[in-house]
C-alpha positions, 0 to 999 in steps of 0.5 A: 529710550529707556535703558535695559539695565537692572532696575534697583531701589537706587535707579527706579526713580530715574527709570520711571521718569525716563519711561514716562518721558519716552511715552510723550516723545521726550528724553531725560536729557531734554528734561535736564536742559529745561528747568520747567519741564514738569510744568510745560510737558503734559500727557493724556489720561490714557498715557497716565493710566498706562504709566500707572499700570507699568509703575505700580507692579514695578515698584511692588517688585523692586521694593518687595511690598504689597499692592497698597504700599506700592500704590502709595509710593507711586502716589508720592512719586507721581505728585513729585515727578508725574506729568500733568494730564491734559486731554 
């Protein structure tokens, strides 16, 4: 499950990965054991939309930036660590 510790600039990336993995019933520890997790695991469009709704305000608050900037940061994060969408 996602930890309850304070989310900072240093741990937001791991937090978001953990959050998205929890949405599909996987854990961060499972991802560490599977080098191909990013290619093998998928989410639905609904899960991806829910993740985006969660992540953008969190990024905005954590980095103290505007919505456009936080959407850009999310875009880069999602390209690197986001799960593929498969319905």
